[in-house]
C-alpha positions, 0 to 999 in steps of 0.5 A: 437796388444799390443801398445808399452806405454812410453815418448815421446821425447818432454816429456823426454825434458821437464822432463829433463828441469824442473829438471834442473830449481829444481837443479839450484835452490837448488844449488842457495839456498844452495851456498847461504846458505854456503855463509850465513854459512861462514858469521856467522861463521866469525862473531862469530869468529870475537866476540870471537877474540875480547873477547880474546884481550880484556881479554889480553888488561885488564890483561896488563893493571894490570900488576904491580896491588898490587906488592910490592917493598921492605920490611920493615922487615926481608925478607920472602922468597917465592915460584913461579912457579914450573918446569914443563917439557912440559913448559920449561919457566914456573919458567923461570921468577920467582923472588922468594925467595926474589926479587921485582916480575917483573910486565911484562916480556917476552921472545922474540924468545922463543925457545919451545921443544918437543910439542910446537916446531913448535912455535919457534919464538913466544913470552912467556908473563908473568904478576904478578899482585893481580887480573890477576888470577880472583879468587874470593878473588883476586879482593877484597880489603880494605883500611886500617889505624891505629888508636892511637900511637902504633908503629909496633914494638909493636907486639901483640896489633898491629892488635887491632889498624887496621881500615878497610875500605871496599868498599862495593862491595869489601868486603873479605870473611872469610877465603879469605887469603890477602896481607898487602901493605904500601902505605905512602911512594911514594919510596916504596910500602913494604910487611907488614909481620908477620908470613907469608907474608900473613894472613887469613881474618876473620873479626872484629878488629883484622881482622886477624889471625897472631898476627904479621901481623902489622902496621909499624906506626899509620901514615901509610896507607895500602892496603890489597888485597886477594889473593885466598880462604882458599878453596883451601887447602895449603900454597900460594906460592906468595905475588901476582898471576901470568899468562903466555901467549903462543901458543900451540897446544896441550892444552885442548880444541884441535886444531879447524878444520879450523885452519891452519897447522902452528897454536896453541891457544892463553892461559893465563895459571894462576898460582895455589898459592898452587902447583905453576903449571898452569890452562889453558884458551884459548883466541884465536883460530888459531894463529900463532904468538905473538910478544911483543913490550916495549916502555921505558922512558929511559931518564925521559924526556918522549919522545921519547920512546924507542922500546925492544923486549926483557926485560929480557935477552938481555937488562935484567931490574930489577923490578924497572926500569920496574916500571919507565921506562916502559910506553906503551905495543904493543902486535902483535897476527898474526891469521887467519880468517875463512877456508882455500880458495884455491881461494884466496892467501895471499898478502905478502911482501917480499913474503911468509912473514908478519911482526909481530911486530914493522916495523920500529924499527924491533922489532918483526921478519918476520914470514914465511906463507910456504904452508898456503898462502891460509888463510886470515891473519890478525895481530892483534895490542894492544896498551896499556898504563901502568896504575899500574906500579907507 
């Protein structure tokens, strides 16, 4: 007679119990690993945000650096941003062909069209300065004085009297293209122009290609700024560099999967000196809104400062007014941290709305989260003192 074999009930219960212990241990380890992974992801994300915000802060602080205030010779026309069907604001802030450039300006409540229509209401920011482009020539400068008694009207021999005092860490390289500004007169900062508003640095004495690129008088002092390198074949468009800042969901980096449906990427777009088009660099991911508030000394008394959200259209300011009245810029950026969390509901007041901007003065706007309340939203605030508008 054959004996039936198998597991007893007690053996089955012990096996099931041991399996449950193993599954529980694995699940606990996985949950802990997932939590650590999310924590690390948030740390990396936070660090990346800090880098992007610091780049933006530094660019805003440089607004106005190396810009001219007027012309001491016949006006030399220049170009700026080219018209772009995908970016209707690219040429909106041009001060060309002969106007003094506005150091910083923005469109409040920009109405994006086409692919960017979901970001209508976010501000569009523009900064003009020498070093905002971050190219190899754009971060260099030299201090120049004249020797002898030559007057700038005696074109031809003038460049031979320029005495260039380069910073050891900021020396120009051969074929860097530069512009010069007169800085002796505190009431103006004029371009020193020759055949163009720029010339090519060749070293030696005279150090420049343009024979008409001459100082105005023997007592004048000048600053010479790099703008780009001759390696970029073509003619420079502007006697300054320019960068635009805006939110887009259709940039070259695409959208991270963790971002909310109504968020995009905050880009810095640097204008090409040759084509007038822009090259995009991502600063922050998962950004839903950006608002810019300007603090102006409209009375000349220093205090109190007047907040304004629009200095381009509603209350248009000239380049001179921006230099003399603007004292502080505050930028508010709405973004979220981490991924969607269905166990979390963003606290808002009033319901579903977050204010982006300076609330007491109402310079900004209420942003409606809609269905995206299960993200941890935060408003970053950058308060920046202007340092290069004097």
